C-alpha positions as CSV (number, residue, x, y, z in Angstrom):
1,X,25.0,14.5,30.6
2,X,23.5,11.3,32.1
3,X,23.0,8.1,30.1
4,X,19.3,8.7,29.9
5,X,19.7,12.3,28.7
6,X,22.1,11.1,26.0
7,X,19.6,8.5,24.7
8,X,17.0,11.3,24.5
9,X,19.4,13.7,22.8
10,X,20.3,11.1,20.2
11,X,16.6,10.6,19.4
12,X,16.4,7.0,20.6
13,X,13.5,7.1,23.1
14,X,9.8,7.7,22.4
15,X,7.3,6.3,24.8
16,X,8.1,4.8,28.2
17,X,6.5,4.0,31.5
18,X,7.8,4.9,35.0
19,X,10.3,7.5,33.7
20,X,11.9,8.4,37.0
21,X,12.5,4.7,37.9
22,X,13.9,4.1,34.4
23,X,16.3,7.0,34.8
24,X,17.5,5.7,38.1
25,X,18.2,2.2,36.7
26,X,19.9,3.2,33.5
27,X,22.0,6.0,34.9
28,X,23.4,3.9,37.7
29,X,23.9,0.7,35.7
30,X,21.1,-1.2,37.4
31,X,19.0,-2.1,34.4
32,X,18.8,-5.7,33.2
33,X,17.0,-5.2,29.9
34,X,16.0,-7.3,26.9
35,X,15.4,-6.8,23.2
36,X,13.9,-9.6,21.1
37,X,14.9,-10.7,17.7
38,X,12.7,-13.1,15.7
39,X,15.0,-15.3,13.5
40,X,13.1,-14.9,10.2
41,X,16.4,-15.0,8.2
42,X,19.9,-16.3,8.6
43,X,21.4,-12.8,9.1
44,X,20.6,-9.6,10.9
45,X,20.1,-6.5,8.6
46,X,20.5,-2.8,9.1
47,X,17.0,-2.5,10.4
48,X,18.3,-4.1,13.6
49,X,21.1,-1.5,13.9
50,X,19.3,0.8,16.3
51,X,18.5,-2.0,18.7
52,X,22.1,-3.4,18.6
53,X,23.6,0.1,19.1
54,X,21.3,0.8,22.0
55,X,22.3,-2.5,23.7
56,X,26.0,-1.6,23.3
57,X,25.5,1.9,24.7
58,X,23.7,0.7,27.8
59,X,26.2,-2.1,28.4
60,X,29.0,0.4,28.2
61,X,27.2,2.3,31.0
62,X,27.2,-0.8,33.2
63,X,23.7,-2.2,32.4
64,X,23.1,-5.8,31.5
65,X,21.6,-6.7,28.1
66,X,19.7,-9.8,27.3
67,X,19.4,-10.7,23.6
68,X,16.3,-12.7,23.3
69,X,16.2,-14.9,20.2
70,X,12.7,-15.8,19.2
71,X,13.0,-19.5,18.5
72,X,9.6,-20.0,19.9
73,X,7.8,-16.8,18.8
74,X,9.3,-17.4,15.4
75,X,7.2,-20.5,15.1
76,X,4.1,-18.2,15.1
77,X,5.3,-14.9,13.5
78,X,4.8,-11.3,14.5
79,X,1.8,-9.7,12.7
80,X,3.2,-6.2,13.4
81,X,3.7,-4.2,10.2
82,X,2.4,-7.1,8.1
83,X,-0.4,-7.2,5.6
84,X,-0.2,-11.0,5.3
85,X,0.8,-14.0,7.3
86,X,4.5,-14.8,7.5
87,X,5.9,-17.9,5.8
88,X,6.1,-20.8,8.3
89,X,9.6,-21.9,9.1
90,X,10.8,-25.3,10.1
91,X,12.5,-25.9,13.5
92,X,15.8,-26.6,11.6
93,X,15.6,-23.2,9.8
94,X,14.9,-21.4,13.0
95,X,17.8,-23.1,14.9
96,X,20.2,-22.3,12.0
97,X,19.1,-18.6,12.0
98,X,19.5,-18.4,15.8
99,X,23.1,-19.6,15.5
100,X,23.8,-16.9,12.8
101,X,22.4,-14.2,15.0
102,X,24.6,-15.2,17.9
103,X,27.8,-14.8,15.9
104,X,26.8,-11.4,14.5
105,X,25.6,-9.9,17.8
106,X,28.9,-10.7,19.4
107,X,30.4,-7.8,17.4
108,X,28.2,-5.4,19.3
109,X,27.7,-7.0,22.7
110,X,30.2,-8.5,25.2
111,X,28.8,-11.8,26.2
112,X,31.6,-12.7,28.6
113,X,30.7,-13.9,32.1
114,X,28.1,-11.8,33.8
115,X,28.1,-9.0,31.3
116,X,25.2,-10.1,29.0
117,X,23.0,-13.0,28.2
118,X,21.7,-14.6,25.0
119,X,18.6,-16.8,25.6
120,X,16.1,-18.5,23.3
121,X,12.4,-18.3,24.2
122,X,11.9,-21.7,22.7
123,X,13.3,-22.9,26.0
124,X,10.1,-22.1,27.7
125,X,7.5,-21.5,25.0
126,X,7.9,-24.9,23.3
127,X,7.1,-26.8,26.5
128,X,4.0,-24.9,27.5
129,X,0.8,-26.8,28.2
130,X,-1.9,-25.1,26.3
131,X,-4.7,-25.4,28.9
132,X,-2.3,-24.2,31.6
133,X,-1.3,-21.2,29.5
134,X,-4.9,-20.2,28.9
135,X,-5.6,-20.4,32.6
136,X,-2.4,-18.8,34.0
137,X,-1.8,-16.2,31.3
138,X,-4.8,-15.9,28.9
139,X,-7.1,-14.9,31.8
140,X,-5.2,-11.6,32.2
141,X,-5.8,-10.4,28.6
142,X,-8.9,-8.6,27.3
143,X,-9.8,-9.6,23.8
144,X,-11.5,-6.3,23.3
145,X,-8.4,-4.4,24.3
146,X,-6.1,-6.6,22.2
147,X,-8.1,-5.8,19.1
148,X,-7.5,-2.1,19.6
149,X,-3.7,-2.6,19.2
150,X,-2.3,-1.3,15.9
151,X,-0.5,-4.6,15.2
152,X,-4.0,-6.3,15.0
153,X,-6.1,-3.4,13.6
154,X,-4.2,-3.2,10.4
155,X,-4.7,-6.9,9.8
156,X,-8.4,-7.2,10.5
157,X,-9.6,-6.2,7.0
158,X,-7.5,-8.9,5.3
159,X,-7.8,-11.4,8.0
160,X,-5.9,-12.2,11.2
161,X,-5.3,-15.8,12.0
162,X,-5.8,-17.2,15.5
163,X,-2.2,-18.3,15.3
164,X,-0.9,-14.7,15.0
165,X,-3.5,-13.5,17.5
166,X,-1.5,-15.4,20.2
167,X,1.7,-13.5,19.5
168,X,1.0,-10.7,22.0
169,X,0.4,-13.3,24.7
170,X,3.6,-15.1,23.9
171,X,5.7,-11.9,23.8
172,X,4.2,-10.8,27.1
173,X,5.0,-14.2,28.6
174,X,8.6,-13.8,27.5
175,X,9.0,-10.7,29.8
176,X,7.3,-12.6,32.6
177,X,9.8,-15.5,32.3
178,X,12.8,-13.2,31.9
179,X,11.7,-11.2,35.0
180,X,11.5,-14.3,37.1
181,X,14.5,-16.2,35.8
182,X,17.1,-13.4,35.2
183,X,15.8,-10.4,37.1
184,X,15.0,-8.6,33.9
185,X,13.4,-5.3,34.9
186,X,13.2,-3.5,31.6
187,X,12.3,-4.2,27.9
188,X,13.0,-2.2,24.8
189,X,11.3,-2.6,21.4
190,X,10.2,-0.9,18.3
191,X,7.4,1.7,18.3
192,X,5.2,-1.0,16.6
193,X,5.7,-3.2,19.6
194,X,4.2,-0.9,22.2
195,X,1.0,-2.9,22.8
196,X,2.9,-6.2,23.1
197,X,5.3,-4.6,25.5
198,X,2.7,-3.1,27.7
199,X,1.1,-6.6,27.8
200,X,4.2,-8.0,29.4
201,X,4.5,-5.2,32.0
202,X,0.9,-5.7,33.0
203,X,1.2,-9.5,33.1
204,X,4.0,-9.2,35.6
205,X,2.3,-6.7,37.8
206,X,-1.0,-8.7,37.8
207,X,0.5,-12.0,38.6
208,X,3.2,-10.8,41.0
209,X,1.7,-7.7,42.4
210,X,1.7,-4.0,41.5
211,X,5.1,-3.5,43.2
212,X,6.8,-5.8,40.7
213,X,9.5,-3.8,39.0
214,X,9.0,-4.0,35.3
215,X,9.1,-1.2,32.7
216,X,8.9,-0.6,29.0
217,X,10.6,1.7,26.6
218,X,10.2,1.9,22.8
219,X,12.8,3.1,20.4
220,X,11.9,6.3,18.4
221,X,11.8,5.7,14.7
222,X,12.5,2.0,15.0
223,X,9.9,1.1,12.5
224,X,11.7,3.5,10.2
225,X,14.9,1.7,11.2
226,X,13.3,-1.5,9.8
227,X,12.7,0.3,6.6
228,X,16.3,1.3,6.5
229,X,17.1,-2.4,6.0
230,X,15.3,-2.6,2.7
231,X,16.3,-1.4,-0.7
232,X,14.8,-1.9,-4.1
233,X,16.9,-5.0,-4.5
234,X,16.2,-6.5,-1.1
235,X,17.7,-6.2,2.4
236,X,21.0,-4.8,3.4
237,X,22.5,-7.6,5.5
238,X,25.2,-7.6,8.2
239,X,26.5,-10.9,6.8
240,X,29.3,-10.1,4.3
241,X,28.3,-13.1,2.2
242,X,25.0,-11.5,1.6
243,X,26.0,-7.8,1.5
244,X,29.7,-7.1,0.8
245,X,31.4,-4.6,3.0
246,X,31.7,-2.3,0.0
247,X,27.9,-2.5,-0.7
248,X,27.3,-2.0,3.0
249,X,29.4,1.1,3.0
250,X,27.8,2.4,-0.2
251,X,24.3,2.0,1.3
252,X,25.1,4.4,4.1
253,X,27.2,6.7,1.8
254,X,24.0,7.2,-0.3
255,X,21.5,8.0,2.5
256,X,19.4,11.1,1.8
257,X,20.8,14.5,2.9
258,X,17.9,14.9,5.3
259,X,18.7,11.6,7.1
260,X,22.4,11.7,7.4
261,X,22.8,13.6,10.7
262,X,19.8,11.7,12.2
263,X,21.6,8.4,11.4
264,X,24.9,9.7,12.8
265,X,23.2,10.6,16.1
266,X,21.3,7.4,16.5
267,X,23.7,4.9,15.2
268,X,27.3,6.0,15.7
269,X,29.3,6.5,18.9
270,X,30.7,9.9,18.0
271,X,30.4,12.5,20.8
272,X,27.3,14.6,20.6
273,X,29.4,17.8,20.7
274,X,31.1,16.7,17.5
275,X,27.8,15.8,15.8
276,X,26.2,19.1,16.9
277,X,28.9,21.0,14.9
278,X,27.7,19.2,11.8
279,X,24.2,20.7,12.1
280,X,25.3,23.7,10.0
281,X,26.9,21.6,7.3
282,X,25.6,22.0,3.7
283,X,26.3,21.0,0.2
284,X,29.6,19.1,-0.1
285,X,30.0,19.0,3.7
286,X,27.0,16.7,3.8
287,X,28.9,14.3,1.6
288,X,31.7,14.4,4.1
289,X,29.1,13.6,6.8
290,X,27.9,10.6,4.8
291,X,31.4,9.3,4.5
292,X,31.8,9.6,8.3
293,X,28.5,7.7,8.8
294,X,29.4,5.0,6.3
295,X,32.9,4.5,7.7
296,X,31.8,4.3,11.3
297,X,29.1,1.7,10.7
298,X,31.2,-0.4,8.3
299,X,34.0,-0.4,10.9
300,X,31.5,-1.5,13.6
301,X,30.1,-4.4,11.5
302,X,33.1,-5.5,9.4
303,X,36.2,-4.1,11.1
304,X,38.6,-1.3,10.5
305,X,40.4,-2.9,7.5
306,X,37.2,-3.6,5.6
307,X,35.9,-0.1,6.3
308,X,39.1,1.4,5.0
309,X,39.1,-0.6,1.8
310,X,35.4,0.2,1.3
311,X,36.1,3.9,1.7
312,X,39.1,3.9,-0.6
313,X,37.1,1.9,-3.2
314,X,34.2,4.3,-3.1
315,X,36.4,7.3,-3.5
316,X,38.2,5.7,-6.4
317,X,34.9,4.9,-8.0
318,X,33.7,8.5,-7.9
319,X,37.0,10.0,-8.9
320,X,38.1,7.7,-11.7
321,X,35.1,5.5,-12.5
322,X,36.9,2.4,-11.3
323,X,37.5,0.7,-8.0
324,X,39.0,-2.6,-6.7
325,X,36.6,-3.0,-3.8
326,X,33.2,-3.0,-5.4
327,X,30.5,-5.6,-5.9
328,X,31.4,-7.9,-8.8
329,X,29.2,-9.8,-11.3
330,X,30.6,-12.7,-13.3
331,X,29.7,-13.6,-16.9
332,X,30.0,-17.2,-18.0
333,X,30.6,-18.7,-21.4
334,X,26.8,-19.4,-21.6
335,X,26.1,-15.7,-21.4
336,X,27.7,-15.1,-24.8
337,X,26.2,-15.9,-28.2
338,X,28.8,-16.5,-30.9
339,X,31.3,-14.8,-28.6
340,X,29.3,-11.7,-28.0
341,X,26.8,-10.3,-25.5
342,X,24.5,-7.3,-25.9
343,X,24.4,-4.3,-23.5
344,X,20.9,-5.1,-22.2
345,X,22.0,-8.6,-21.3
346,X,25.0,-7.2,-19.5
347,X,22.7,-5.1,-17.3
348,X,20.4,-8.1,-16.6
349,X,23.3,-10.5,-15.8
350,X,25.0,-8.0,-13.6
351,X,21.8,-7.6,-11.5
352,X,21.5,-3.9,-12.3
353,X,18.1,-4.5,-13.8
354,X,15.6,-7.3,-13.4
355,X,14.2,-7.5,-17.0
356,X,15.3,-6.7,-20.5
357,X,12.6,-4.1,-20.8
358,X,13.8,-2.3,-17.7
359,X,17.4,-2.4,-19.1
360,X,16.2,-1.0,-22.4
361,X,14.5,2.0,-20.7
362,X,17.6,2.7,-18.6
363,X,19.8,2.8,-21.7
364,X,17.3,5.0,-23.7
365,X,17.1,7.4,-20.7
366,X,20.8,7.9,-20.7
367,X,21.4,6.3,-17.3
368,X,23.9,3.6,-18.3
369,X,27.7,3.9,-18.6
370,X,30.6,1.5,-19.0
371,X,34.0,2.6,-17.5
372,X,32.7,6.1,-17.4
373,X,31.4,6.2,-21.0
374,X,27.7,6.7,-21.4
375,X,26.1,4.1,-23.7
376,X,22.8,4.9,-25.5
377,X,22.7,2.2,-28.1
378,X,20.4,-0.6,-27.0
379,X,21.8,-2.9,-29.7
380,X,25.4,-2.5,-28.6
381,X,27.4,-5.8,-28.4
382,X,30.7,-6.7,-26.7
383,X,33.3,-9.3,-27.3
384,X,34.3,-11.5,-24.4
385,X,37.7,-10.0,-24.3
386,X,36.2,-6.6,-23.5
387,X,35.5,-7.9,-19.9
388,X,38.9,-9.7,-19.4
389,X,40.2,-7.1,-16.9
390,X,36.7,-6.1,-15.6
391,X,34.4,-3.3,-16.6
392,X,32.6,-0.9,-14.3
393,X,28.9,-0.9,-15.4
394,X,26.8,1.9,-13.8
395,X,23.1,2.4,-13.8
396,X,22.2,5.9,-12.5
397,X,24.5,7.5,-9.9
398,X,24.4,4.8,-7.2
399,X,24.1,1.4,-8.8
400,X,27.1,-0.3,-10.3
401,X,28.9,-3.5,-10.7
402,X,32.4,-4.6,-11.8
403,X,31.6,-7.1,-14.6
404,X,34.2,-9.8,-15.3
405,X,34.3,-13.0,-17.3
406,X,34.5,-16.1,-15.1
């Protein structure tokens, strides 16, 4: 199976241009490709996983990845998938986020001499002359055509700022710069980036001639991948300070039955032959598949030792109701009134609910337990000593904390 065939078999590719040329480049390690990451936070999250894994796969096949950090485009903000305008960040925030991205990406990509590049589009975008950009780049874009792009259409009703309207031109210019400076002949991006990516390909060919070698590929289900990064309580980060290895493991351990094999195909490096055998798995075997998924991805992000501890902790939690390696919430003296704390407040302070009314409903519905014992009394109170060795507080089947006294 060729590299290109494997990408298709794993469900990673959707739309593309110049398919035969793309196959030739990828299969023979001749592609120099880029994927962009806008630094909107100080950590990557699991929604970036598909792109990072794809970069690793292609590098292993001899191709050269370019990780483009959007220090310049981050000053504008991508309107794709947004119903409102992004919060403006300072240059200091963007610079800090870029540094964090570099460290995390190094777990996936080998940035040693000649094998990969990491560049920041602020290096060329921040110094652009506006009039020159309009003349040299803007002249190649049709406003009528731009307005048909999904990333703009969904914003037209609520209002699209002129600032954001420029994003497509800036992203297209990125590909033009990378093509000229580094010989970048291919770009990958999410399926919500298709219009922006085509703009880059067309810009290169219009300015440098139709024979200019530039292609685009989008990642199948990448917008779904971005949704993977969100839970009811926020994003699942790759930074262990934001999402512990145990929480990260548990996130993947709890994926839906219908998604587990799809995730294994797209995100792990297990042989396809081995994954194909899992297609017939049902019932408890799907739980085994979820463990495989969770372990493989935790190992990739946090290392083998943390993956092992997370797996052992998760198994201990489900078998005995207790575990050493689980997210911990600390109670302070201020949380106790006359040496006691009520059950609802325990739920709030542990982060398992956001309000007391939400906690009351969870208890009344029978969804709360402490060390494996279901609690249904909303007025139940506990002495401080009760938490001296830690108590596992669970809400439902998948949300839990080990609550201790600081």
